[in-house]
N, C-alpha and C positions, 0 to 999 in steps of 0.2 A: 470315588476318586476326586480329589480337590481340583477345581478349576481355577485357571489364572484370571487375574483381573488387569485391567489396563487403565492407568490413571495419569493425569497431567499435573505436574507441579511447576510453579514459578522457581526460576533459579536467579539469584542475584550475584553481582560482582564479576560477570562475564565481560572481558574487555576485548577478546579477540576470538577469532575461529578456533584456534588451538586450545584456548581455554575451554571451549565447548566440548572438544574431543577428550580432554583430561576428565572433565565431569563425566561424559558418557562412559569412559573406561572404567572409572571408579564405580559407577552405577551397575555396570555389567558385571563387576567382580563380586557384588554383593550376594549373600546366600539367599536363594529363593526367587532371584531375578531371572525371568526368561529372556527378555530383551530390553533395551533401553535406546532412546535417541534424544539427543539434545540439539534444540534449534536456537542458534545464536541469534537469528533475527528478531525473534519474539521472546528470547529469555525463558524458554520453558523446556521441561523434560517429560517425555512420555516414558512411563515405566509399566512393563507387563511382569507381574510377579505373582507367586502363591502366597496369599495372606496368612496361612498357617505357617509358613517357613520363613518368611521375610518380616523385617521390622522397619517401619518408616523412620523410627527414631535412629536407627543404624544407618540409613540412608543419609539422613541429615548429618550425623557425626562424621561419616566418611567424606561428604562433601565439604563440610567445615574444615576438615584436616588439610585440604589442599588449598584453602583460601577463599571458598565460595559458600553459598549457603542454598539449602533447598527448603522452601517455605511449605510445610505440610499442614498448617492450621487451616480451619474453615474459611477465614476472612483473608486467605493468602493473596488473592488477586488485588484486593484493596491495599493490603500491606506492600505488596510488590510495587505498585504504582507509587506509593508514598516514598519507598526506598529509592526508586528510579529518579523521581523528581528531586529528592534531597541529594543524590549522588551527581546528577547533572548540575545542580547549583553550586555544589562543593567543587566539582571539576572546572566549572567556568571561573570560579573565584581563584582556584590554584593557578590556572592558565594565566589569568590577568596579572596576579602577583608575581608568578615566576617571570613573566615577560618584563614586567616593570623593573625587577632587579636584574635580569639578565642583560638589558640593553646597555646600562652604564658600564657593566663589565666588559662587554664586547667593544665599546667605544674606547675604554681605557687600554684594552689589549692591542688594539689596531693603531691607536693614534697617541696615546698618552703613557706610553710604557715607562717614560723617564720621570714621570711625576713622583715627587717623594711619597714614599710608603705606598706605591701603586699596588704591589703584591698584597699587602695587608688590607688595602680597601677592597680589592677584588675578593679576597678571602671572606671578609665581612658580608659583602653583597651576595657571593655564590653560595655560602653555607646554608642560609635558609631554603634556597632553591634545591639543593641537593637533599639536605637533611629532613626538610619538612615537605615542601611542595612536591619533590620526587620520591618521597618515601614509599609511595605505593609500588613503584618499580622494584625497589629493593626487596619489600616484603614478599611480592609475588614471585620474583626470581628465586627467593630463598624456599618458598613453599613449593615450587616447581623442582628445585634442586633436591629437597628432601625425598622426592619420589622419582629421582633420577630422570627428570624431564627439563627441557629448556624451551624458551619462547623468545618472542621480541623483548619482553621485558628483562630477560637474562642478559641480552646484549647491551640494552640501554643501561642496566645496573652495571655491568662489568666496564663498559667504556667510560661512563661517567664516573663511576666509583674509583676506578685505577687513575683516571686523569685527575680527579679531585685529590685523591691521597697523595698522588705523585707531586702535585702543586703544593699542598699542604706542607709536605715534607721539605720541598725546596724553599718554601717561604719561612719555615720555622728554623730549619738548618742549612742556610745558604752556604755556609762554610764548608759543607761536605762537598760541594761542587767546586768552590773556589779553590780549595786545597788540591784539586786535581785538574786545574786549569781550565775549568769549565764554567760557563755562566749558568745560574740557577734558573731554568725556564719554568714557567708556570702555564697551565692550560685550563684556568678557571672559567674562561669564556667558552671553551669547547663544552665542558661539563654543563654549565648554566644554560647554554642556547640549545643544546641537545634536549634538556629536560623540557624547556618551554616550547619547543618545536613539536616534540612528541605529545605533550598534553594538548596542544592545539589540534593536532590530528586527531586525538581521542574525542575532543569536544565536537569536531565536525562529523565524525563517525556517529556519536551519539545523536546529533541532530538530524543525521540522514536517516536513522532506523525509525520506522513508523511505530506508532502505539496501537497495535492491533486491537487491544482490548476495548478501545473506545467504540468500535464497530459493533462488537457483541453488546455493549451497553445499550446502544441505540436500538438494537434488535430486541433486546429484553424490554426496553421503553415502550415498544409497541403495545404491550399489554397494559390495560388500565390497573391501578392499584386496587380500586374497589369496584364491586359490581352490586346490582340490585337482584336479590333473591326474591321470587314470587312464591308465596306460601299457598297452600290449597285453599284457604279462606280469601285469597285475593290480596292479602297484606303484602307490601313490599318492604324488605329490610336491606340496608346497605351494608355488605360485609367485605372484608378483605379477600383478594382473589385467591390467597392461599387456602382459604376455607371452602372454596367450591368444590363439590363432589360430583361424581357421575350421577346423572338423573335428576340434578337439580334444575328447576326451571328459573331462567334468568331474562330480565327485562332489559332491552337495549333501546336507548331514546336516540333522537336525531343527533347526529354529530358525534356519537359516542364510538369508542373503539370496541370491537367484539372481544370478549375476555378469552373464551376457550372455543373449542370445536363442538358443533352441535347441529340441531336440526330445529327449524322454525315450526312451532305449533299453532301460533297465532299471529295476525298482523302481517304486513308486507312493507318492503322498502327497496331502495336501490342501494346497492353495497359496492363500495370501491375496493376490489379484490386485487389491485396492482401489487400488493405485497406478496401475493402468492402466485398470481398468473402473469403478472407484468403488463397486462392490458389495461389501457387507460379508460376504456369506456365501462362504467359501473353496470353491475348486473342486477336485473330485477329479480327479487327472492319473494316467495311467499310460503304459506304452510307447505311442510315437506322439503323445502330447500335447505341445502347444506350450507353452513356457515363456518368460517375458519377464525381462529385467534389472530389478532393483529390487523385485521381487515377493518375498514371504516364504514360505518353505517352513515347514510346520508339523511334524507329527510323524513322518513317514516319510522314509526316505533313497532317493535314486535317482541314476541315472547319465544324462547327457544329452549330446548332441553339439552343440557351438557352431556356430550358423549365421550369426548376425550379431554382430559385435564392435565396440568402439570407438563411433565416431560413428554407426554404422548401426543400433544397438539402438533399440527403441521409446522407452526412457528418455531416450536421448541426444537422439532428435528432440523429445520433449516439452520437454527443457532448451533446445534450439535455438529452439523456437517461443516459449517463455516470454521468452527473451533478446530475440527480435526484436519480440514484441508490446510489451514494456516500452520498447524503444528506438525503436520506430517512431512513437511518439506525437510530435506537433509540440511544440516548446518551450512551456513554461507561459508563455503571454503575460499576465503580470500587468497588470491594468488600470492600475495606478499607473505602471508603466514605460512603458506605451503613452503615457499622458497626459505623462509627464515628457519624452518625446521631442520634444514641441511646447512644453511649459511652459519647459523649461530655456532654449532659445535665445530664447524671447519675453521672459522675465524679464531675461536678460542684455541684450537689446536695449533693453528699457524703461529699465534702470539707466543705460546708456551714454546714451541719449537724454536721460534726466533730468539727467545731469551736463552734457551739453552745452547743453541748454536753460537751465539756471541760470547757466553760464558766460556765456551771451549776455545774458540778462535779469535776472540777479541783482543788478546794480547794484553798490554798494560791498562788499557781503558775498558776492559771486558765489562765490568759492572755498569759503568756509564752508557756504554754503547749498547748493552744488552737491555737496560731499563728504556733508554730512548726509543730503540727499535720496537720493543714490545708495546710501549705507550703509542707510538706512531701507528702501529698496526691496528690497535683497538680504536684509536680516535678516527683514523681514515675509514675504518670499516664501519663506523657508527651507522645505524639504520635510519638516521634522519631523512635522508632523500627517499629511502624505501618507504618510510612511514607516510611521507608526503605525496608519494607518486600516484596513489589511487584517490585520496580524498580532495587533493586540489583539482584534479582532472574532473571528478564527480561534481565538485561544487560549481566550477565554471560551466560544466555541462548543464547542471541544474538550472543555473542563472540564465543560460543561452535558452533553454527550454521555456522557462517563465516569460522571457521576452517575446517568445512565439506563442504564447497561450498555452503551453505544455507544462503542467505542474508534475514533477517527479518526486515521489516520496522515498524511494530507496535506490541504493547504488546497484542492487542486483538486477533489478528490472531494466535500468538503463544499459548496463553492460550486456544483458541478454536479448534486448529488442532487436538487434540487427540479425540474430539468428533465426528469428521467427519464420517458419515456413507455412503456418496455417493460421488464418485469423477468422475467429467465430464472431459474427455480429448478432446482437439481439435486433429485433426489428423495431419494436414500438420505442420511440424516443432515441434511437440511434440511427437507423436508416431513415426512420419517418419522424415527423415532428413530435409525436406522442400525444397529440391533442386532436380530437375529431373536429372537422371543418366542412363547410359546404364546398364541394368541388364543382358541381353542375346544378343549374336550375332551369327547367324548361317550362316556360309559362304558356298556358292554353287558353289565354284570354287576349282580347284586343289591347294594343299598347296603351290606349287612353284610360282603360280600366285597371291597368296593372297596380298603379300607385294604391288605389283604394283596397284592393285585394292583399297588397303587401302589408298595409296597416292592419287588416283583420288577422293575417297569419301571424304578425309580430304580437298582437294582443292575445292570441290563443297560446303561442309558444312561451310567452312571458309568464303564463299561468301554470304551465306544465312543469312537473317535477322531474320529467325524463331528461337524462343528461345529454341527448342529442338535441333536445330543444334549445339548449344554450348555443350550440352550433348554428343553428337557424336564425335566432335572434341576432347573433353576432354578425351574420352576413346581410341582414336587413338594416336599412338606416332610413326609418320613416321620419315624417315631420312630428317631432315629439310634442309640439304644441297642439297638434290636432289628434292625439292619441284617443283611440276609441275604447269603450268598454263593452264586452260581450256579456251575454245573459248566463243562464245556467250552464255550469262547466262540469263534465263527467269524464273520468278516466276509466278506460276499459283495459284491464290487464291483459297484456300480450297483443293488443290491437292498436290502441291509441287513445285520442280524446275526441269528445263531441261537445259542441256548444251551439248556441244560437245567437244570431245577430240580424236586426230589423226583419224578424219573421223568417229568416232563412236558417236551415241547419247547416253547420259547417263541420267538416271532418279533417282531422290530421292524423294519419297512421299508415297501416299496411293495408295490403290487398283485401285482407279478411274483413277489415272494418268497412271498407267501401262495399263489399259483397253483402254484408249485413244490411246496408242502407239502399241495396239495389241501384248503386251507382255503376253505370257501364263505362269500362275503360276500353277505348279503341284499339284495334289490333297493332297499329303502328306504335302507339304509346306502350302496349305490352312488349313489344320488341325492344324499345328503348329502355324500358325497366330492367328487362333481361340482360341486355348489353352491359348496363352499369353495374348489375349484380356480378356478371361474369368478370368484371374489372375489380372485384373485392369491395365495392362501395355498398353502404346501407342506403336503400331507397325509402324515402318518405313521400307519401301522396296527400296532397291538399285538395279537397273537394268540398262542394255544397250539394244540396239535393237536385240541383240541376245537372250537375256533372263535374268532370275532372277540371281543376283549376291550374294545378302545377305539379310537376315531378321534381323532386329534390334529391340529389345524390350527395351523401356525406362520407367522407373517408379521413383517414389519419394521413395527411399529405406527406408525400416523400420530399425529403430535404433537397434543396436545389443542387447541392454539392455531392450528393450521395453517389450518383451514377459515376461522375468523374473521379471520386476518391476511389471507389471499388475498381475501376479501370486502372488507375495508377498502381494500386497494390498488385493487381493481377499481372501488370507490366514487370514488376519487381520479382515475379515467379512465385508469389505467394497465393496459396489456395484460399479462397474466400468462401465461408459457409454462412448462411442466415438461419437463425433459429427463432421460432415465435411460438406463443401459446394460442395465436389466432388459428382461424380455419384454413383448410388447404387452398381454397379458392382465393381469399385475400392474400395469403403467402406467395402464391403462384403469380398473381398479378403484379405484386410488389417486386418479386424477383426478376420477372421479365423487364420490368421498367428500367431496373437499375443495371441489367446485363449480368444476372447471376444464374448459374446452372445449378449450384449446390444449395439446397435449402430444405428445411424440416418444419412442418406445422404441427399445431396442437401438442407443443412439447412443454412438459413440466419443469420446474426449477431443477429438480434432482436429475431429470433426463439430460438437462443441459450440461451438469457437470459429469454425468456418466459418459456422454458423447465426447467431452474433452479428454477424460480419462482414456477412452478407447483409442483416440488419436495419439495420446501421449505414449500408450503401450506399443503404437506402431513405430516409435522413435521420433514423432513430430514435436517441434517446439511450437507450443500453441499461445497465442494471444486472444484473450476474450474481450470483447468490447460491449458494455452494457451501461444502462442507466437506472434501473430499478432495483428495489430491495430483493426482488425475487431473482435477480442475477448475481447475488452476493455469494452464493455457494459456488457457482461456475467461475465467478472472477477469482475466488480464493484457491480454487483447484488449478487454474491455468498457470502457465510459466510466466506470462507477462499479462497482468490485469490492467485494463483501461476503462475509466468511467467517464461518461459524458457530464459535463459540469452543469448542465441544466436539469440533471436527473436527481436522485435521492441522495441525501447526506450519507447514508449507509454504503451505497454503491461506491461513493467516492471514498469513504473511510476504508473499505476492504481493498479497493483498487490501489495499485502502486503507481499508476499515472492517471492524471485527469486532464481531459481536453476541455478547457474553460469555455470555448465558444460551442461545443458540442458538434464541431465541424469535423467529418471523416477525413477531410484533406489533411488535417494536422497528424493523422497516424503516419502517413509516409515520411512527414518531417521528423516525427519521433524516432522512426527507424533510421534515418539518415543521421540524425543527432547521436544515436547510440553508436553507429559505425564510427563517427567521428571521435566521440569520447573513448570508445575501446582502444582505438588506434593511438589516441593521445596517452592512455595508460601505458600501453606497450611501449611507447617511445620513452616514457618517464622511467619505466622500469629499466629500459636499456641504458639510459644516462646514468641512473642510480647505480648500475652495476658495472659500467664501463670504468668508472672511477675506482671501484674496488678491484676490478680485474687488473687494471694497470697499477693502481695505487698500493695495494697490499703488498705485492712483491718488492716494489721500490721502497715502502716503508720498512720492510723486513731487512733492507740492505743488499738486495740482489745486485745493485749496481756498484757497490763499494770495491769488490775485487777488480772491476773493470775501470772505473773512473774515481774511485775513492770517494764516492758520493754517498753521504748518509742523509736521509730525508729528516729534516728537522720537524718535531711534532707540531710546530707552529704553522709549518706549510701544510702538513697533513691536516690540521684543523681548518686551514683556508681551502684545502681541496674538498674536504668535507662541505664546507659552506658553499663552495661553487657547485657541487652536485645538487644541493638544495635550490640554489639560485636558478640552475638550468632547468631543473623539474617545474618549478613555479612559472618561469618564463614560457616554458613549453605549453604549460597548461593554459596560460593566458591567451595563447595564439588561438584557442579555440573560439574566443569572442569574435574573431574576424571572419569566421567561417560562414558560407551562405547555406541555408538549409533547403532552398528551393530545389 
């Protein structure tokens, strides 16, 4: 029996959430398709289908028939990026020129209507705005109409099209109105300004959508392009990474990225595995040690045997999981588009009903009244304010966030953040500084001898390749002019280093090293060592052949604001969890210090994402805060993803929010900003609709039987403009709000 396959394809031409729904329904209707989902946020479609029954070219043709395109070629991702760049550039140019031409039309309509040939000047200026810069709205509306669908483009096309055609008729045939005792009204400004405003809204929306593919590119970039293969005769050959096969012996030099997963067979080094584990301290590896693609070799060289290549490596799995997490989210169902689905056909029905009613009951001026009322309904019901309600609030909210050191990439996360009820924190680089540092040092020598021993310790650690040695040298500030030089230097794997100076043997390492050299450690010192280890600190001992000289405790320091920030989040009623790849002892010590009850230790990247998925299945809205590449899958899986600004570029690329200062206190500010912005959007939508709720019946002539009042389409246009002004003004009020 044939099994189904699931593939992702880029989609081009999506301009709103309802477009995504249209593409999705077309794909689901194709033969051989089991299921399909279109993600408007990253313009991609996941299709599950039976290859023997379905045809990719049929998918493409079906999508093209409704005005979009499905890219099924191998280079489709690169092609999609080029198309998106070109589309954004064209959209910006259209918006600029539409605005330049619409502005004088508006000025003439409002202040210079008595200028000779005013109608003809407005016609000349408005025509390119409608016919060329606004052409996309009419094309999309027509493609939707062919399949019995309607969206925001339909209403834009109808309102601007009828206003323009009505104005064109009045300009070319003014005598039609004069003979009936009417003044030939024109509404070129309404048509032109609507197009310019909606184009601006689309530019703002395009800018807000993040380009998720760049994160994937950076993950792929962690693999080197070429590697050194070692032949049985010892000869080294540089080959492209694509040619690496399982069982190949590969050489890794100092500073190189490890190309594939495997096992070391000769040599040793310290390897920065933060891409996989998230932990900042490099790991010492020797023969038999496992190495992973994308991790960074430090000072030593080694040869390893390739065990997993291509799509089987841990890094490749992370890339795949990030892609799935980004693509598996449902389409961004913008509230405006949902409302438009009902609003558009209702307004169209009201305008037609208005025309018919006036044709029946309008008396002698039935045609005039019917046309004026129908145009008034379509003009006043223009979705201009609706189109601006969300983007203006979002843009002001994002600006407010930037002022406070919170970079927000997309509207969805800003709207959702205030609903978060669980926050998951990575430990290293998020709760802590992400860099090992000396926290305590207990000297066991008289004060007057300390300076000399500090210089010896500095000299020893300056020669050491161990990553913790850097933390020790950074904490010591000897007189650099009197720097000393030690004798023979020996590194003992898993224990520490040994050297001599002035006939004395000096040791820097762990308890095992001191035992080897019969250095006795007092009972009180053993208690001190144990206490620091229980606090999750790494302890280094400095001794000579006479005895113990100093006990040094090293740890990844907790940020000064972490405890306060976690307390603030808990006060907001949010559950806070800490996840770390570190050991239980260290995790427990950090959790106690910052006031956290919920924490998990020795967690792998995929475990973080699974934990978030479990919380989501319980109905929780989850925010993930991380700083490393290893957090990228969990960040992509979460509802609201937040990266620390001092972390990796990839974490920042995947995350929808970035805290520039890496200060956890900013998260509660981001949540307050989200609430303020969401409230502003709701208010904007209220103002956008209140004009329609009151204006549409008045435009249709509901007051005529009572007071003999017919709304002039010019006033309808002004009311439409007022709704836009009130929406923008309300959004600007956000700037004055305090996030503290």
